[in-house]
N, CA and C of each residue as an Amber inpcrd file, in Angstrom:
protein
   303
  24.3360000   5.4550000  -1.8170000  24.8680000   4.2410000  -2.8780000
  23.5170000   2.9990000  -2.8110000  23.5970000   2.6490000  -4.1080000
  22.2080000   1.8560000  -4.6510000  22.4340000  -0.1380000  -3.8600000
  21.6880000  -0.2580000  -2.6930000  22.1440000  -1.9400000  -2.4460000
  20.9770000  -2.7360000  -3.3510000  21.8020000  -3.3880000  -4.2130000
  21.4160000  -4.0060000  -5.0320000  20.5850000  -5.2000000  -4.6590000
  21.1390000  -6.1350000  -4.0360000  20.1920000  -6.8890000  -3.5570000
  18.8230000  -6.3740000  -2.4550000  19.1520000  -5.5000000  -1.9330000
  18.0360000  -5.1310000  -1.5380000  16.7970000  -4.5020000  -2.2620000
  17.2030000  -3.9440000  -3.1740000  16.4770000  -3.5700000  -3.9660000
  15.6350000  -4.5770000  -4.6980000  16.6110000  -5.6200000  -5.1300000
  15.8190000  -6.9270000  -6.0260000  14.8710000  -7.5060000  -4.9710000
  15.1060000  -7.7970000  -3.7380000  14.2150000  -8.2560000  -2.7280000
  12.9500000  -7.2610000  -2.4360000  13.1300000  -6.1800000  -2.5690000
  11.8070000  -5.3660000  -2.5890000  10.9460000  -4.9960000  -3.7870000
  11.7920000  -5.3770000  -4.8290000  11.2270000  -5.4110000  -6.0780000
  10.6100000  -6.6010000  -5.9230000  10.7460000  -7.7380000  -5.7750000
  10.4980000  -9.1880000  -6.0590000   8.9310000  -8.7880000  -4.7430000
   9.0200000  -8.3600000  -3.5700000   8.0480000  -8.0930000  -3.1390000
   6.8700000  -7.5280000  -3.6450000   7.3200000  -6.4490000  -4.4420000
   5.9640000  -5.5160000  -5.3730000   5.3210000  -6.3570000  -6.4180000
   6.4590000  -7.3660000  -7.0360000   5.6750000  -8.2440000  -7.8430000
   4.5940000  -9.0970000  -7.3040000   5.2730000  -9.6660000  -6.1020000
   4.2550000 -10.7350000  -5.7550000   2.8160000 -10.3710000  -5.0190000
   2.9680000  -8.7990000  -4.8880000   1.8130000  -7.8970000  -4.2590000
   1.0540000  -7.8780000  -5.6840000   1.3200000  -7.1770000  -6.8610000
   0.7560000  -7.2600000  -7.7000000   0.0280000  -8.3640000  -8.1220000
   1.0620000  -9.7600000  -8.2080000   0.2290000 -10.7790000  -8.7710000
  -1.0740000 -11.2040000  -7.8800000  -0.9150000 -10.6180000  -6.5910000
  -2.0970000 -11.1550000  -5.5080000  -3.3590000 -10.2780000  -6.0060000
  -2.8410000  -9.0510000  -6.0080000  -4.1960000  -8.1540000  -6.7750000
  -4.3170000  -8.4440000  -8.2580000  -3.6950000  -8.7020000  -8.4640000
  -4.2550000  -9.7750000  -9.9130000  -4.8770000 -10.7110000 -10.0970000
  -5.0730000 -11.5050000  -8.6240000  -5.5210000 -12.7610000  -8.9170000
  -4.5210000 -13.9690000  -9.2800000  -3.4380000 -13.6900000  -9.4800000
  -2.5960000 -14.6300000  -9.7330000  -2.0790000 -15.3730000  -8.9590000
  -1.9740000 -14.8260000  -7.7350000  -1.2520000 -15.6440000  -6.5180000
  -2.2430000 -15.4190000  -5.5450000  -2.3720000 -16.4390000  -4.5580000
  -3.3130000 -16.8780000  -3.4630000  -2.9670000 -16.0260000  -2.2050000
  -3.4700000 -15.5170000  -1.2370000  -3.2250000 -15.2970000  -0.2810000
  -2.3070000 -15.9170000   0.5960000  -2.5840000 -17.2610000   0.5470000
  -1.1280000 -18.3800000   1.1950000  -0.0550000 -17.8200000   0.7090000
  -0.0040000 -17.6820000  -0.7570000   1.2450000 -17.7560000  -1.1560000
   1.6830000 -16.3280000  -1.2870000   1.1260000 -15.4760000  -1.1530000
   1.6100000 -14.0380000  -1.0070000   2.2380000 -14.2420000   0.7480000
   1.3590000 -14.4350000   1.4060000   1.8780000 -14.3090000   2.9370000
   3.4050000 -15.3710000   3.0140000   3.2420000 -16.6390000   2.3190000
   4.4790000 -17.1030000   2.5800000   5.7650000 -16.5570000   1.7230000
   5.1550000 -15.9440000   0.6300000   6.0620000 -15.4550000  -0.2150000
   6.9240000 -13.9960000   0.4960000   6.0640000 -13.2170000   0.9150000
   6.3420000 -12.0700000   1.5590000   7.2790000 -12.3680000   3.3620000
   6.9300000 -13.4230000   4.0590000   7.7030000 -13.8350000   4.6890000
   9.0420000 -14.2300000   4.4470000   9.2790000 -14.7840000   3.4080000
  10.4750000 -15.1420000   3.0750000  11.4730000 -14.0070000   2.7390000
  10.4830000 -13.4420000   1.8470000  11.7260000 -12.2750000   1.2100000
  11.7080000 -11.2940000   2.5500000  10.8390000 -10.9260000   3.3350000
  10.7250000 -10.6130000   4.6950000  12.2030000 -10.4780000   5.4250000
  12.5040000 -11.8870000   5.8060000  13.8890000 -12.7740000   6.1730000
  15.0640000 -12.2150000   5.3020000  14.7850000 -11.8350000   4.3790000
  15.9260000 -11.4970000   3.3200000  16.2000000 -10.0400000   3.4890000
  15.5830000  -9.0200000   3.8410000  15.7410000  -7.4470000   3.6990000
  16.0960000  -7.0490000   4.9610000  16.0000000  -7.3780000   6.1970000
  16.1740000  -7.4360000   7.5980000  15.7430000  -5.8330000   7.7460000
  16.0450000  -5.0500000   8.3710000  15.2760000  -3.6050000   8.5980000
  15.3390000  -2.6800000   7.4610000  14.8880000  -2.5890000   6.2330000
  15.1330000  -2.0380000   5.3730000  14.4680000  -0.6840000   5.1700000
  13.6820000  -0.1550000   6.3230000  13.0970000   1.3540000   6.5770000
  12.7660000   1.3910000   7.7550000  12.9070000   2.6390000   8.2880000
  12.8000000   3.2820000   9.7860000  10.9900000   2.5560000  10.1040000
  10.1760000   2.1580000   9.1210000   9.1530000   1.8170000   9.7110000
   8.5860000   0.6130000   9.1450000   9.5730000  -0.5400000   9.2190000
   9.7280000  -1.6080000   8.6990000   9.0570000  -2.4080000  10.0240000
   8.9680000  -2.3860000  10.9110000   8.1570000  -2.3110000  12.5560000
   6.6340000  -3.1550000  11.7010000   5.7940000  -1.9610000  11.0250000
   5.0930000  -1.6780000  10.8220000   4.7570000  -2.7750000   9.7600000
   5.5700000  -3.3760000   9.0890000   5.4340000  -4.3640000   7.8240000
   5.2360000  -5.1790000   8.5690000   5.9960000  -5.4570000   9.5580000
   5.7790000  -7.3320000  10.2260000   4.1390000  -7.4160000  10.9920000
   3.8680000  -6.0840000  11.3800000   2.0210000  -6.1630000  11.8150000
   1.4770000  -6.1150000  10.9650000   1.3470000  -5.7140000   9.5600000
   0.6620000  -5.8920000   8.5720000   0.8300000  -7.1820000   8.0320000
   1.9570000  -8.2090000   7.8990000   1.9800000  -8.8760000   7.5420000
   1.0760000 -10.2990000   8.1320000   1.5810000 -10.2300000   9.6960000
   1.1360000 -10.4780000  10.6900000  -0.9010000 -10.4900000  10.3370000
  -1.5170000  -9.5530000   9.9040000  -2.7230000  -9.6680000   9.2840000
  -3.0410000 -10.7930000   8.1330000  -2.4130000 -10.7620000   7.0860000
  -2.1150000 -11.7230000   6.3530000  -1.8940000 -13.3700000   6.5860000
  -0.8480000 -13.3580000   7.4350000  -0.7150000 -14.7000000   8.5600000
  -1.5860000 -15.1240000   9.1340000  -2.1560000 -14.3850000   9.5620000
  -3.6130000 -14.6170000  10.4900000  -4.8860000 -15.0270000   9.5460000
  -5.1760000 -14.6570000   8.7300000  -6.1580000 -14.7930000   8.1960000
  -5.9790000 -15.9790000   7.0300000  -4.5890000 -16.0930000   6.5690000
  -4.5400000 -17.1490000   5.6000000  -4.3800000 -18.2480000   6.7100000
  -3.6010000 -18.5720000   7.8170000  -4.2510000 -19.4890000   9.1540000
  -4.9210000 -20.0400000   9.0410000  -6.1490000 -19.1230000   9.4660000
  -7.7120000 -19.1620000  10.0240000  -8.3580000 -20.2150000   8.5600000
  -8.1320000 -19.3400000   7.0640000  -8.5290000 -19.7260000   6.2180000
  -8.5000000 -21.3100000   6.0070000  -7.3260000 -21.6560000   6.1880000
  -6.8120000 -23.0400000   5.7700000  -7.1170000 -23.7910000   6.8980000
  -7.2540000 -23.7860000   8.4120000  -7.4170000 -24.2120000   9.2540000
  -8.8350000 -24.4380000   9.2970000  -9.5820000 -23.5670000   9.2850000
 -11.2720000 -23.5210000   9.5040000 -12.2040000 -23.6110000   8.2480000
 -11.6890000 -22.9750000   6.9850000 -12.5880000 -22.1560000   6.0150000
 -12.2850000 -22.9070000   4.7690000 -11.9200000 -24.2870000   4.6920000
 -11.6160000 -24.6250000   3.3110000 -10.3420000 -23.8370000   2.4590000
  -9.5000000 -23.2020000   2.7840000  -8.8010000 -22.2610000   2.4530000
  -9.2040000 -21.1490000   1.6390000 -10.5920000 -20.8090000   2.3520000
 -11.2080000 -19.2510000   1.5990000 -10.7270000 -18.4720000   2.7350000
 -10.9780000 -17.0500000   2.4300000 -10.9240000 -15.8940000   3.6280000
 -12.5650000 -16.0500000   3.9280000 -12.5530000 -15.5250000   5.0540000
 -13.5730000 -14.9890000   5.4220000 -14.2210000 -13.6340000   5.3140000
 -15.2980000 -13.4140000   4.9370000 -15.4100000 -11.9580000   4.6650000
 -14.8660000 -10.6470000   5.3700000 -14.9340000 -10.8110000   6.5840000
 -14.3290000  -9.8340000   7.7000000 -12.5780000  -9.9080000   7.5750000
 -12.1320000 -11.2820000   7.2140000 -10.6900000 -11.4510000   7.1430000
 -10.1800000 -10.9270000   5.7650000 -10.7810000 -11.1090000   4.5680000
 -10.8460000 -10.4990000   3.4900000 -10.7310000  -8.6650000   3.3640000
 -11.6850000  -8.4100000   4.3350000 -11.8460000  -6.7770000   4.3860000
 -10.5250000  -6.3670000   4.8200000  -9.7750000  -6.9730000   5.8730000
  -8.5120000  -6.6730000   6.5480000  -7.3400000  -6.8570000   5.5830000
  -7.6300000  -7.7480000   5.0620000  -6.4990000  -8.1160000   3.9990000
  -6.6610000  -6.8880000   3.1740000  -7.6900000  -6.8700000   2.5720000
  -7.9810000  -5.6740000   1.3140000  -7.2900000  -4.3140000   1.9330000
  -7.4310000  -4.0020000   2.9400000  -6.4350000  -2.7840000   3.5910000
  -5.0340000  -2.9080000   3.9430000  -4.4970000  -4.2780000   4.6450000
  -3.3260000  -4.4050000   4.7500000  -2.4160000  -4.1840000   3.5980000
  -2.8760000  -5.1620000   2.1960000  -1.7550000  -5.3280000   1.2010000
  -1.3340000  -4.2680000   0.5750000  -2.3850000  -3.0370000   0.3900000
  -1.5950000  -1.6520000   0.0590000  -1.0830000  -1.1380000   0.9500000
  -1.4370000  -1.2270000   2.0200000  -0.2570000  -0.8600000   3.0260000
   1.3340000  -1.3080000   3.0740000   1.1710000  -2.4940000   2.9820000
   2.5040000  -2.8490000   2.9200000   3.1520000  -2.6720000   1.4850000
   2.5580000  -2.4880000   0.3410000   3.0100000  -1.7600000  -0.6540000
   3.4590000  -0.7920000  -0.5040000   3.0570000   0.1120000   0.3500000
   3.4770000   1.4390000   0.6620000   4.7580000   1.8260000   1.2200000
   4.8310000   0.6580000   1.8620000   6.3810000   0.5090000   2.9610000
   7.1800000  -0.0580000   2.1120000   7.2280000  -1.1040000   1.3900000
   7.9530000  -1.4530000   0.7090000   8.4890000  -0.5030000  -0.3900000
   7.5980000   0.4440000  -0.7990000   7.8980000   1.2890000  -1.9260000
   8.7070000   2.3250000  -1.0100000   8.3540000   2.7610000   0.1390000
   9.2250000   3.4940000   1.0350000  10.6260000   3.0530000   1.0690000
  10.6570000   1.7730000   1.1750000  11.6820000   0.9170000   1.6810000
  12.8390000   1.3340000  -0.1130000  11.9180000   0.9310000  -1.1220000
  13.0080000   1.1080000  -2.0790000  13.5250000   2.3170000  -2.4850000
  12.8020000   3.2740000  -2.1910000  13.0250000   4.3790000  -2.6220000
  14.6670000   4.9500000  -1.6000000  14.4070000   4.3690000  -0.2870000
  15.3180000   4.6900000   0.2090000  16.6790000   3.7270000  -0.3540000
  16.2090000   3.1460000  -0.1380000  17.2020000   1.6620000  -0.8580000
  18.2920000   2.6620000  -2.4160000  17.2180000   3.0560000  -2.8660000
  18.1650000   3.6730000  -4.4480000  18.7070000   4.9680000  -4.0400000
  18.9370000   5.4720000  -2.7270000  19.8280000   6.7270000  -2.2520000
  21.1780000   6.8720000  -2.3380000
C-alpha cells in the first residue's frame, strides 16, 4: 500500500537536495528543510538512523559557517557536505521505494 503522505515528504526531500546541488538552495536552507521534513517522516526506512548521522554533518557545517565564517562553508566542511548530500539522497530514495510497495 502506498503511503501518499510519506511519499510526498520524501519527494520534497529529494527536490530540496536537487535544489542544493543545482546551487538554488544554500546549505543552511537545505539543513533546515531536511530537519523539518525529517520530523514528518518518522522512521521511513530501516537505515533511517544513518540519515540522522548524515544530516548531523550538514547541521554542524552549517552552524559553524554561520557562527564563525560569515555563513560560508570552510573547505573541509564543504568536502564533508559534498559526501553527505548524495548519501542522504540514496537513503531517501530507498525509503521512497519502500513507501511505494
